[in-house]
MARBAVEX-520013 format. One record per residue: residue in three letters; x, y, z of N, C-alpha, C in turn. Coordinates in steps of 0.02 Angstrom, whole numbers, plus 32768, in hexadecimal, padded with zeros to 4 digits. Layout:
alaXYZXYZXYZ ...
END
This chain:
met79FA1157E1A979C5113DE1C779BC1101E1DE thr799B10F2E229797A10A8E22F793910B3E236 thr792A1065E23278E1105CE22D78DB103CE25D pro78B51045E28678871020E2B4785C0FE1E2AA glu783D0FC7E2E578130F96E2EC78110F62E2AF pro78490F41E2D678380EEFE29877DF0ED9E2AF arg77CB0EC6E27F777D0E98E28577850E64E2AE pro77650E54E2DF77570E2BE2FC776C0DFEE2ED ser77690DA7E2F9775D0D69E2CE772E0D58E2FE ser77290D55E33076D80D51E35876BF0D84E39F thr767F0D6DE3A176700D79E3D576760D54E418 pro76900D83E46E76B90D5BE48C76850D24E4B2 pro76880CD5E4BD76750CCEE4F076460CE9E52B glu761E0CDDE54376000CDEE58275F80CA7E5A2 his761E0CBCE603760E0C77E61B75FA0C74E659 pro75BD0C94E66475850CB9E68475960C8BE6EA gln75A20C5AE6E475BF0C4BE73175F60C53E746 ala76220C72E71D76750C89E73376720CCEE772 asp76800CB7E78D76A20CEDE7B576D30D2EE7A7 pro76990D6BE79F76CD0D99E77776FD0DB5E790 leu770E0DA4E7CC775A0DB2E7F077750D7BE7F4 asp776F0D3FE7D077A60D0FE7D077CA0D24E7A1 pro78200D29E7A578460D3BE77E78590D0DE72C ala78270CD3E750783A0CBAE70877FC0CC1E6C7 phe77D50CDBE6ED77B10CF9E6D277B00D4DE6B5 gln77DA0D52E6D677E00DB0E6CC78300DA8E68A asp78370D6EE69578790D67E66B785D0D65E633 ala78240D46E62078000D46E5EC77D80D67E5D7 leu77CE0DA9E5EA77BA0DD8E5FB77DB0E0DE5D5 val78280E11E5E278350E2EE5C878620E29E592 asp78660DE6E57078730DCBE532782C0DD0E50B gly78130DD2E51777B60DE1E4D477B10D98E4D7 ala77B70D69E50977B20D28E4EC776F0D1DE529 ala774F0D3FE55777070D3AE58F76EE0D7AE580 arg76AC0D7AE57C76810DB4E582765B0DAAE5B3 leu76450DF4E5CE76260E01E60F75E60DF5E5FD thr75C10DE4E63A757B0DD6E63075510E1FE661 pro75210E40E64D750D0E60E670750E0E57E6C4 glu74EF0E1EE6E275020E0EE71475390E1DE736 gln75900E00E70975BB0DF7E72675DD0E5BE72B ala75C80E69E6FD75CE0ECCE70375BA0ED2E74B leu75750EC7E74A755F0EDFE78F75920EC6E7D0 asp75A60E85E7D375C20E63E80376040E9CE7FD leu762F0E7CE7DC76640EB9E7C776680F00E7DC trp76460F26E7C576330F61E7EF76260F63E82A his76090F40E85E75FD0F37E8A676350F1BE8C2 arg76570EF5E8B076880EC0E8C176CC0EE6E8BD thr76F20F02E88277280F15E87A772E0F3FE89C pro77760F62E8A777A20F97E8CA77A50FC2E88D leu77891000E890779C1040E85F77EB1038E825 ala78111018E855785A1020E842786C0FDBE813 asp78350FB7E82C78350F5BE81778140F6CE7D1 leu77E50F88E7CC77C20F92E79377DE0FA5E75D gly77FF0FE8E787781E100BE73F78670FE9E735 ala78730FC8E76178B50FACE74178A80F5DE704 leu786C0F50E712784E0F20E6E378380F46E6B3 ala781F0F6DE6A578070FA2E672784D0FA5E648 asp78780FCAE66578C30FCAE64178DE0F94E628 arg78E20F54E64C78F60F1AE61A78D60F15E5D7 arg78940F20E5D978690F0FE59E787A0F56E573 cys787B0F82E58178820FC5E54B78DB0FA3E522 arg79030F98E55379420F7EE53F792B0F4DE50C thr79230F18E51E790C0EFBE4DA78F20EF5E4B9 ile78CF0F23E4A878A70F44E46D78DB0F79E443 his78F50F93E466791A0FE0E45479660FE1E469 gly79820FB7E49479D20FBFE49E79CC0FD5E4D3 asp7A130FDFE4D17A2A100AE5297A431039E4FD ser7A5B105DE4D87A6D10A7E4CB7A3410D8E4B5 ile7A1610DBE48979F11117E46079B11102E48A arg79A11150E48779601170E4A7793E11A1E47E thr790911B5E457790211DDE42378D31213E444 tyr78CF1261E40878961278E42578961297E3CB val786612C1E3C9785512DEE39F7851133CE39A ile78611365E35D786A1397E353781A139CE32F asp77E513B3E350779E13D1E32F777E140EE347 arg77531403E33877211436E36376EE142BE371 asn76BD1454E39A766B1429E3B1764E146EE394 ile7638145EE36F7601149BE34975B6148EE360 asn75A114C5E396754F14A6E392753714DFE371 tyr751714D2E32974E814FAE2E774C7151FE319 thr74A41506E3437456151BE35B74531518E390 asn742A1545E3CF740E1526E40C73D21526E413 val73AA1541E3D7736F1525E3CB735614FCE3CE cys731A14E6E3F173251489E40272C81468E416 thr72AB143BE40672621440E4167271141BE448 ala729213F0E458729113B7E4A072A313EDE4D3 lys729F13C6E516729A13F9E54272BA13C8E57C cys72FC13A4E5777319137CE59A7337139AE5E0 thr731C1379E605732A13A4E644736413A0E65B phe739C137FE64273F21388E64F73E613A3E631 cys73E613E4E60B73FF141BE5D273FB145EE5DA ala74301465E5FA743F14BFE60F745714DBE5B8 phe743814CFE586745D14DCE54C74261502E512 arg73E814E7E51A73AC14CBE4E6738D1517E4FA arg736D153BE4B4734A157FE4C072FE1566E487 asp72DC158FE4A772AC159FE46A72C215CAE439 gln728115CDE41272AD15F4E3C5729E1641E3E1 gly72741651E4057271169DE40F729B16B7E442 asp72B31683E48672CB16A4E4A0732016D5E48D asp733C16FEE4B37356172AE49373BA1717E495 asp73AA16F8E4AA73F516C9E49073EE1681E47D ala73C7167BE44D73B1163CE41E73DB1656E3EA tyr74131618E3CF7420163BE39F742515EDE34C thr743F1617E31B743D15E0E2E5747B15FDE2B1 leu74AE15EAE2B974E715F1E29F74E31609E24F glu74F41636E24174F81649E1DD752B161DE1C8 tyr751715FAE17D756415D5E14A75AD15F8E177 asp75A51630E15675DA1656E15F7606164AE18F glu75D91674E1DD76001666E21476171620E22F leu75ED15D6E20975F315A5E22176301593E1EE leu763D158CE1AF767D1594E17E76B915AEE1A4 asn76BD15F4E1C576DA160CE1F3770115E1E228 lys76C315CEE24C76F515ACE27D770F155AE279 ile76F2154AE23B771E151FE21E77681528E1FC arg777D1560E1F277AB1584E1D177D71591E209 glu77C21591E24377EA159FE2707807155CE29F val77CE1530E289780A14F9E2AA783014B3E269 val782414E7E229785414BCE208788C14E5E20B ala7898152FE22378CC153DE22878F61525E251 ile78D91507E27F790B14EDE2C8791A1497E2BA gly790F148DE27979141458E27378F21413E27A gly78B01432E299785A1410E27C785413E9E248 thr78351399E2627833137CE23077E9135AE21B gln77AD1371E24D77691364E2527749139DE278 ile76F31399E25E76BF13BFE297769313A1E2B8 leu768E13A7E2E4764D1375E323762913B6E319 met75F6139CE2EB75BF13D2E2E1757713C8E2ED gln754413E0E343751113D5E34274FB1403E353 gly74C013F8E36C747B1444E36E7444142BE390 gly74171456E3A173E0144CE3B873BE1433E38D met7365141EE3AE733C1407E381732A1432E360 asn732D1466E318731D1496E30372E31487E2DF pro72A6148EE2E8726D149AE2A5727B14CEE283 glu729414F6E278728D1526E23372C81521E21E leu72EE14F5E220732314DCE1E4730214A9E1BE ser731014ACE18F72F8148BE1417328144BE137 leu731C1411E115735513F3E0FD73861412E0CD asp73721426E09B738B1450E06173D21486E0A7 trp73BA14A1E0D273EE14CDE0FD741C1495E111 tyr741B144EE11E7453142DE13D74741409E102 leu7450140FE0D7747D13F0E09D749E141BE059 glu747D1460E06D74BE14A2E04874EB14B6E073 leu74E2149FE0C4751D1498E0EB7547147CE0D0 leu7547143EE0D97576140CE0D075971412E099 arg75771416E0557591142EE02E75BD1473E021 arg75AA14A0E04E75EB14D6E04A761114C7E079 ile76251492E0AB76561470E0CD76831468E0AD lys76681430E079768A1413E05576BC1436E016 ser7694144FE00C76A81476DFD276E9149FDFE2 glu76F014B6E021771F14EBE04E773B149CE062 phe772E1485E083775E1472E0A077631408E09C pro776F13EEE06E775113BEE053777F137FE081 gln77C11392E08377EA1360E0BC77BD1363E111 val77961391E11F77781390E166774D1357E17A his774D1320E1AC77271312E1B676D61325E1D4 val76951320E1D176761324E1E6763912F3E1F5 his765012FFE23E761C12DEE26975FD12E7E27C ala75AD12EFE26C7574130AE28D752812DCE280 phe750F1313E29D74D8130AE2B874AA12D2E2E8 ser74B912C3E31A749B1295E335745B1273E33B pro7460123CE349741B1207E33D73C91251E35A pro73CF1254E395738B126EE39A738B12C5E36C glu73B912C7E34073A912F6E32173A512D9E2DD phe73B01296E2CC7389127AE29D73501262E283 ile7347125CE2CF72F81252E2E272B4128BE2D2 glu72F212B7E2E472B11306E2D972B21315E2A7 phe72F41312E26C72F3131BE21B72AF12D9E20C val729E12A6E218727A1292E204723712ACE216 asn722E12BFE25571E212D9E27171E71329E22C phe721F1348E23C7220137BE21D721C138BE1D5 phe721E1349E1B072381355E16C71F71334E141 asp71E312FFE17171B212D1E16171C4129AE113 pro71FD128FE10F7213124CE0CC71E91219E0CE pro71FE1212E0A071C711D0E07571DD1182E099 gly71A71169E0B071CE1125E0C8719D10F8E0FA asp718810B5E0F8716010AAE11571791091E16D ser71BB1091E16D71D51086E1C171F910BAE1EA leu721010C7E207722A10F2E228727110FDE206 lys728010B3E20572D2109EE1DC72E810BCE19D glu72A7109EE16272B910D4E14672AC1115E128 lys7297113CE158728B117DE16572BE119CE162 ile72DF118BE19D73191199E1BD7349118AE181 arg73631144E151737C1156E11573711174E0F4 ala7329118FE0EE731D11C0E0A973321216E0B5 val733F1211E103736E1257E10273B51252E11C met73D71211E1227406120CE129742A1206E0EA gly741111E2E0BC742F11D4E06474491218E059 pro742B1255E06A742C1298E021745112BCE05B leu746512A7E08D748812D3E0CB74D912B3E0AE val74E21265E0C47522124DE0907533125FE07C glu750F1264E02875251279DFEE754212ACDFF1 ala752312E1E0187531132AE0257572133EE051 gly7577130EE07275D81319E09075CF12F8E0D1 leu75A412DCE0F475AA12B9E13D75D3126CE141 asp75FB127BE165762F124AE174762D1223E1A6 ser7600122AE1DC75FF11FCE22375B71227E237 val75A511F6E274757611F1E299757911E5E2D5 pro75871236E3147591123AE3447564120EE37F gly757611F7E3BD754E11E2E3D175181204E412 gly75111247E41274ED1273E42774AD125DE43A gly748C125DE472744F1256E4947447121DE495 gly748C11F4E4A2747111B9E4C2746D11A6E513 glu747411DFE530745D11F3E583747311A8E593 ile74251192E5A97422113EE5CA73E51123E5A0 phe73EF10F3E5A273AC10C2E56B736710A0E585 ala738A1096E5C3733E107EE5EA731010A3E5EC asp72D21095E5DB72A710B1E5DA728610F5E60A ala728910C2E64A726C10E5E67B72A41120E689 val72DC113FE67B7304115CE68F72FE1190E646 arg72F71163E61772FE119CE5ED72C611CAE5C9 arg727F11A3E5EB724311E3E5F272411209E61E lys726B1203E65F726C1221E68C728C1284E676 ile72C5124FE6447301128EE649731512B5E5FA gly72E91293E5CB72E9129EE59A72B512C1E576 leu727312EAE595725112EAE578724C1312E526 gly723412F6E4F07232130CE4B7726212CEE490 lys728F12B7E4B372BC128FE48672C5125DE475 cys72EE1239E43872D6120DE42A72CA11CDE45C thr72A71191E44872A81147E46E72FC1121E46C ala73091105E47E734A10E2E48F733E10A9E43B glu731E1088E42E72FD1069E3E87314109BE3B2 ala72F810D5E3C1731410F8E377734C111DE379 trp73571128E3B473AF1138E3B673CA10FEE391 leu73BA10CAE39F73DF10A9E37F73DD107FE342 thr73A71099E32F73871081E2EB73C410B8E2B5 val73B2110BE2D473E5111FE2B87422110BE29F met744A10F2E2E6748F10CFE2DA749210B1E2B7 arg74721073E2A47451103EE277745E1043E22D val7429108FE218742C10ABE1D7746B10B8E1C2 ala748C10FFE20174D810F4E1F374FF10BEE1E2 his75141089E1F5752C1075E1D9751A1039E195 glu74EA1047E1AC74D91019E15774F3104DE117 phe74FB108EE12C750C10AEE0F5755B10C6E0F8 gly758A1088E12575CD107EE12875DD10BBE151 leu75BE1103E16075DE112AE1AC75E110F9E1F2 asn761A1105E20B761C10FFE248760D1138E271 thr75F41111E2BF75E61143E2F77602112AE333 ser75F41169E35E76081153E39975BC1142E3D8 ala75C71129E3FF7596112FE4297598114FE482 thr75631162E49E7593117FE4E0754C1180E510 met75591176E54D7531116EE586754C11B8E5BF met750411CEE5BF751C121DE61B74FC11ECE656 phe752011EDE67774F211C7E6C1751F11FEE6E4 gly74E611E3E719750E1200E75774C0122CE771 his7497121FE75A7449123BE76674191219E7A9 ile73EF11FEE77473A311D0E7A573BF1195E775 glu73DE1174E75373D7113BE7487405111CE788 gly740210D6E779743510A9E7A174681088E77B ile74701052E7B074C61034E78774B71016E766 gly747B0FE3E77074660FABE72B743A0FC4E6FA asp743B1013E70B74301039E6AA74591046E68B arg747F1055E6BA74CE1049E68D74F31014E665 ile74E60FE3E691750B0FA3E66F74E90FA2E62C his74950FA1E61D746F0F99E5F574810FB6E5D2 his74861003E5C07494102EE59B74C2101AE57B met751A0FFCE5A675490FD4E575752E0FAAE54A asp75000F58E57374EF0F3CE54774CE0F46E525 thr74B90F7BE503747D0F71E4D474BE0F96E4A3 val74E30FC9E4B774F90FC4E47E75270F95E43F arg75400F67E49475750F30E482754E0F03E451 arg750C0F03E45B74D40EC5E43774DB0EEAE3EA trp74CB0F2DE3E374D50F3DE39F74FB0F3EE372 gln75330F58E3A475790F4EE375757B0F0FE35E asp756A0ECAE391757F0E8AE36375630E87E326 asp751D0EADE33074F70E9FE30575170EBEE2C7 ala75360EFEE2C275560F29E290757B0F0DE276 ile75A80EE5E29575EB0EC5E28C75E50E74E271 arg75B10E66E28F75AC0E29E26375790E21E216 glu75560E5FE22975240E64E1E575460E89E19E leu75590ECAE1B9758C0EF8E19475CE0EEBE194 ala75F30ECBE1A7762C0EEAE19376470EC8E160 asp763A0EA8E14E764E0E73E11B76400EA0E0D1 asp76090EB5E0BE75E10EF5E09975FD0F46E0A2 gly762D0F4BE0C1763C0F91E0E176290FC4E105 gly75F70F90E13075D50FBBE17076050FE6E18C gly75E1101AE1C376101039E1F475EF101AE227 arg76131036E26075FE1017E2A876051040E2DE tyr75F71050E31A76141076E35176541066E352 his768410ABE33E76C910B3E34D76E410AEE392 ala76A810CCE3CF76BA10EEE407769310EFE427 phe769010E5E475767410EFE4B17694111DE4DD ile76661158E4D97672119FE514762E119DE551 ser76491195E592761D11A1E5B6761111E0E5E0 trp75F0120AE6117619122FE61575D9123CE656 pro75D71260E6A075B01281E6D67588129DE6B8 phe755412A1E6CC752012EDE6CA752F1311E6F7 gln75411368E6C775451399E6ED750713CEE705 pro74F213D4E73374B913F5E76374A5142EE75A asp74DB145AE73574DA1495E750749B14C3E733 asn747514E7E72F745C1508E710742C14E4E6E3 thr740D14A2E70973E11482E6CC73A6145FE70E pro73731456E6EB732F1440E6F6733B140BE731 leu735E13CAE733737B1390E74F73AA139BE78A gly73BE13CAE782740413D7E7B573FD13FEE7FC arg73901404E7DE73891421E825735F13FFE83A leu736913B7E8357350137AE87B73791383E893 lys73641362E8C9739C134CE91173A61319E918 glu7401131DE910742012BBE922741812B8E95C trp740E1265E94073F8123AE97574241234E99F gly73F51238E9C973F71241EA207404127BEA5B his73E812B9EA1573E21300EA3573911317EA39 gly736E12E7EA15732412F7EA1A72E512D8EA59 pro72BE12F9EA5D72A512EEEA9C72911292EA95 gly72A81262EADA728B121FEACA72CB11EDEABB asp72EA120FEA9B731A11FBEA63735E11D0EA94 asp736F1183EA927388117BEAC573BB1142EA92 pro7403116EEA8574271155EA80744B110FEA6F ala743010F1EA9B7431109DEAB374131079EA7F asp73D41087EA6C738E1068EA3473CC1081E9EF pro73AC104DE9D773C81050E97973BA1086E95F tyr73DC10A0E93B73CB10E0E920739C10CEE8E3 pro73751119E8F9733E10F8E8B6733210F7E866 gly736F10EFE85B738210F0E80473A010A1E809 asp73AD1086E84A73CC104BE84673831013E842 ala7364101EE86D73171009E88172FA0FF4E846 val73011029E81A72D51033E7DB72F7100AE7AC ala73551016E7A473670FE7E75E73600FA9E76B arg73610F85E725736D0F40E728738A0F2EE6E9 leu73C40F0DE6E173E70EF5E6A373DF0EE5E666 asp739C0EE6E66B73850ED8E606734A0F1AE612 gly73660F47E62F73410F92E62D72F30F84E623 ser72D50F66E64B728B0F63E659727F0F78E681 gly729C0FACE6B7729B0FDFE70672440FF8E6F5 asn72230FDAE73A71E11011E73B71F6104FE75A lys71DF107FE73971E310CAE77871B910AEE7BC asn717E108CE7B971621096E7FE7179106AE82E asp71C51056E81E71D0102EE83471F9103AE879 his71F51087E89A722110BFE8CA71E810EBE8AF pro71CE110EE8F871A9113BE8E971C9117BE8CB glu72101182E8E3725F11C2E8D8726D11B5E89B phe72591190E87F7272117AE83B727811C5E802 gly72A111D8E7E2729E1218E7D8729C1249E7F3 arg72A1125EE832728E129AE86D72D712A2E89E arg7311126FE880733F125EE8A973801273E87B leu73A7127FE87473FE127DE85D742B123BE880 arg745B1218E84574891229E87D74C5122BE842 leu74D5125EE84B751A127FE8217565124CE825 ala75791252E7E875B9121CE7EB75EC1255E7E3 gly7623122EE829766D1265E82176881245E7F4 ser76DB1255E81077101220E7DE770511E5E7EC thr771511D2E842770A1186E83C76CB1160E809 ala768A116EE7F3765E1150E7D176771157E79C tyr769111A7E7A1769B11A9E73476D71164E736 leu7706115CE75E773F1137E74A772210E9E735 arg76F910E3E77576D810A4E76D76C51090E747 thr769510B4E729766110C0E6F47681109CE6B8 gln76BA10D8E6A376DD10D5E6747707108FE656 ala77311083E69D77571048E68877100FFDE67A leu76E40FF3E6AF76BB0FC6E691769D0FC7E651 ser76A91018E62D7682100FE5DB76C00FE9E5BB arg77090FE5E5C477410FDAE5AE77380F78E5B4 leu77340F66E5EA77130F2EE5EA76E70EFDE5E0 tyr76AB0F36E5DA76620F14E5C6765B0F20E573 leu76710F4EE55976730F75E507769F0F2FE4E9 asp76B10F0AE4E876E30EE5E4BB76EE0EE6E48F asn76B70EF8E45A76BA0F18E41C76C90F3DE400 ile76D30F84E42576CF0FADE418770F0FD9E424 trp772F0FF7E3D377850FFFE3DD7798102BE412 ser776B1061E40A77801098E44D776010B2E468 ile777F10BBE4B1774910C8E4F7777C1117E4FF gly774B1153E4F5776D11A3E4F3776411A0E541 ser77A711DAE54B779E11FCE5A9776C1237E5A5 ser77461231E5D077241284E5E3773512B3E5F6 trp778312C7E5F0779D1304E60377611352E609 val772F1355E5D1772A137DE5C776DE138BE60A thr76C6135FE61A76A7135FE65276C9135BE688 met76EB131BE6A07718132BE6DB774E134FE6F0 gly775B137DE6BA77A7138FE6C677E71377E6AC pro780D1389E68E78711377E67A78681345E6B2 his7871134FE6D7789F1314E6F8788312D1E702 ile784A12D8E71678211286E71778081274E6DD gly78091292E6A878151279E65A785E1260E658 gln78851271E66678C41259E66E78DC122BE68D val78A61217E6CB78AB11D7E6F2789011AEE6C5 gly785811C0E6AF782E1183E67578591162E654 leu78961175E63178B9115DE60978CB110DE63A arg78BB111AE67D78F110CDE69278A810BFE6B8 tyr787610DCE699782B10B7E6AC780B1092E669 gly782F1083E634781B105CE60F7806108FE5CB ala781210C2E5CE780510F5E583784410F4E565 asn784F10FCE520786210F0E4F0786E1146E4C0 asp7851116AE4C8784111B3E4C3781A11E6E4D6 met785E1211E4E57856126EE50878341280E4D7 gly7810126CE4A877BC12A1E47377E612CFE46E ser77D01323E45F77E01354E43477EE138AE466 val781D13B1E44A782B13EFE45377F21412E45E met77EB1424E48A77A61452E4AB77BC14A5E496 met77A614AEE44B779514E3E42C77641515E437 glu77261506E42876E11518E44576C914D4E46A glu769714F5E49C765114C3E4BF763F1504E4CF asn75F114DFE4D675AB14FBE4D1757A14CCE500 val75851494E4E975511457E51975651456E553 val75981447E57675B0142EE5A575BF146DE5CC ser75E8149EE5B075F414E5E5DE75B814ECE5E9 ser757314EEE5D975261531E5E575271502E629 ala752014C0E63C7525149FE674755C14B2E6AC gly758614CFE6A775C114E2E6D975FC14D2E6D5 thr760B14A4E69D7640148AE69676731496E66A thr769314C9E68E76D014ECE649771414DFE64B his773314ABE6267770147FE625778B148EE5D2 cys77D1148FE5D577F1148CE596782F148EE58B leu784F145AE54A78841461E55E78901469E4FD asn78E41478E4F478F01489E4BE79161447E4A2 glu79351447E46679621416E45879951408E478 pro79D1142CE4957A0F1430E4AA79F1140DE50F met79AD142CE50579A21409E55D799313BFE563 ile795F13B6E51F793D137BE527798D1341E51F cys79C51352E4F479F11319E4DC7A0C1311E532 arg7A0B1348E5517A3F1359E5927A051313E5C1 leu79DB133CE5CA79A212F6E5F279AA12AAE5CD ile79BE12C1E5A979B3125EE59C79E8123BE58E arg7A30125DE5977A7F124DE5807A74124DE5C8 asp7A681275E6077A6D1274E6487A4A1240E670 ala7A14121DE63979FD11E2E6577A3111A6E652 gly7A6311BAE6257A7F115DE61A7A791152E5C9 phe7A601189E59E7A541176E5687A6811ACE531 val7A861192E4F17A9311ADE4BD7A5211C9E4A2 pro7A4D120AE49B7A131234E48C7A251236E433 ala79BA122FE40779CC121FE3C0799A123BE3AB gln799C1269E37C795D1288E362793B1259E32F arg79061253E32A78D61227E30D78A01259E2DF asn786C1234E2AE78401234E28178041204E2A4 asn77BB1232E297776C11F8E29E778411CDE2AE asp77A711A3E27E77AB1161E26077D3112DE299 tyr780C115EE2DD781B115BE2E0784F112FE2D1 gln787B1151E2B778BD1149E27878DF116BE29F val79371178E2A479501195E2C0796E11A6E296 leu797B11F5E28879A51234E26579CC1230E27B lys79DD1243E2B77A2C125CE2C37A31123BE31E ser7A76121BE30F7A781201E3637AA61230E373 his7A971249E3A67ADF128AE3DA7B081256E3FD phe7B391213E3C97B72120AE3FD7B9C124AE40F ala7BB51246E45C7BF9127AE4607C231264E428 pro7C4F129EE4307C4D12D3E4547C0D130CE427 asp7BF512F9E3F17BC61316E3CB7B8A1313E3EA gly7B531362E3EB7B131344E3F67AF9139CE407 pro7AC3139DE41D7AB213EFE4157AAF1410E458 asp7AB713D0E4897AC413DEE4DA7B0A13E4E4ED leu7B3713D1E4CA7B8913ADE4CF7BB01406E4B8 ala7B77141EE47F7B881470E46D7B8214A1E495 val7B54148FE4D77B5014D0E4F67B8514D2E52D glu7BA7151FE5477BCB1537E55E7BAA1552E5A2 asp7B791568E5AD7B531598E5D27B01158CE5D5 trp7AE41552E6087AB11546E5FF7A80158AE626 ser7AA015B7E6267A8415DAE64F7A591614E60D asp7A97160FE5E17A5C1628E5A37A131607E582 tyr7A0F15C1E5A079C415B1E58B799115B1E5BE arg79951608E5CA79481615E5FC79251650E5DA ala78F21650E5EE78C81678E5CC78701674E5FC pro784116B6E5E0780C1692E61877D11674E607 ser77C4166CE5CE7788165BE5CB777C161EE57D leu775115EEE56C773B15BAE549770C160FE50D his771915E9E4E776F3160DE4AC76B015CFE4A2 gln76731612E4BE763915E6E4BE75F61609E49E gln75C61602E45775A91611E442758A1666E452 asn756D165BE47775711699E49F756316C4E4D4 glu75B916AAE4D275E216DCE50376011700E4EE ser760A1728E50B762B1786E4FF7656177BE4F9 glu76891789E4C776DA177FE4C47703178BE4F9 asp76EE17C7E52F771717DAE55576F017CDE5B0 ala76D91789E5AC76B2174BE5D476E91739E5FB gly76E9173DE6477713171EE65276F516D3E669 gly775116A7E69E772C167AE6A077431627E670 gly775915F1E689775E15B7E65D77B315C8E642 cys77B515BEE5F377DD15C8E5E077E015E9E58A glu7805161BE57977FB1633E52E780C1631E4FA ser78031620E4BD78151607E486781D163CE46C asn78711633E443787D1681E40F7899166EE3CC tyr787D1662E3A1787C1659E36E78A51682E32C gly78BB16A8E33D78D216C3E31678FF16B7E2E4 thr790C166BE2E379451669E2AC7926164AE265 thr79371652E236790E162EE1F67954160CE1C8 ser797F15F4E1F779C515D8E1E379B8158BE1BB gly79881576E1E1798A153CE1EF79B41512E211 asp79E31529E2407A08150CE26279EB14F1E2AC ala79E814A6E2B579B41489E2DD79E1148EE32E ser7A0F14B0E3297A3214CCE35E7A2E14FFE38A ala79FA152FE35679DB156CE368797F1569E37D ile7995153CE3B4794E1527E3D8792C1561E405 val78E3154AE41A78C6156BE44F78E21571E488 asp78EB1594E4A678FC15BCE4EE78C31591E524 ile78EB158AE55678AF1573E58D78DA1571E5CE thr78A01575E60D78B9157BE645789F1541E661 ile78B7150EE68F787F14E2E6A7788614F1E701 arg785214E7E701783B1507E75A786414CCE798 gly787A1510E7C6788914D1E7F878EA14DCE7D5 ser78EC14F5E7A9793614D3E798795F1506E7A2 
END
């Protein structure tokens, strides 16, 4: 087992007068000897060709992670309820309590899902859900106790910051401040078995954007406070960003800058006492299908739109997050969706900007396996999880699936050695040739099936890819089957 993430000895200095395209400055970035300012990041975004930005991010990634190994994890994304009080305009997953397809998993059903992932060599679960006011704190505590009783070896990565803020609202814990109330809720959950906190609900931190797209969802300050409390408990977390909707490029950079500043604080103030930190950053583009936000017209397609004019999100965005919605009359009424080029550019910039975060994840779930594979050359060191089950992104019309042999093949074909990791980014198995799940496959046509498992989808529904969970052998090679569209 390999332990990652050496503690940084110091924060890299900023050189605000430096030209971010200067080769000497870029060499310092790659070596971790210089830090981008928000202004330099925006300049780099606009002036650097895509391939050059990717090459720079790849150099930085190799400085941190070496030239050979790129990782993945075997886990399961369990969405325990789709009942939610928030009304985010980008979400196709949420339901009201009385809706016909609203659900909350029973304990036994949820435990069976964990049995299935353990049977294929899984080491963790990602467990998130809607903000359901019908569930008590005791419900969550009993759930965690049952999980740890039967599966003490399984890492429970669960309950995003918006869920914690609603726990505070629903359970009314003691405390004179939001932070104290979060601690009062989080403490019992940690004692019952919570191991780390996922970064769901990050979206975009800039207030003008967040108020438009996240109705009923917690503020950026509340999101960050939850993560700070988790770090004080010694839990590691991840940070996320959903982009490619109404935001400007400056909003993306402000989001990264906010994560970087709070990470600086966590490392400086908590590391010596065993505190946690952000282990990973994952960004992905908004998926518009079946969502209220997706019904907006794209910029350039509305009456009076002039594509030569600044995009409304860019006109509003400020690098310090202080943009005002009134700075453009069409702000929040037009979309700028992000395709593969914008995705790769954003991921590459995140690797360069977030110099204090160990892992940058490639989002193949939204972008598809092969763009996810290309992401390994644009600053990402991790391909994320095999996709045994997914309900949120697939509700918005995106269904991509990978099993262990295929995710290993994608990593190897990108020029790296695939390695299974755990939640702490410790390498559990490195699949050097001639060994590896992908190298054991003789006929790739066996890895084909009709649909991804979704909670509310009938077993005979078509489309996407289907998981076959029959094994209980614990053999990690007996993994779910896949179909990659267009392959």
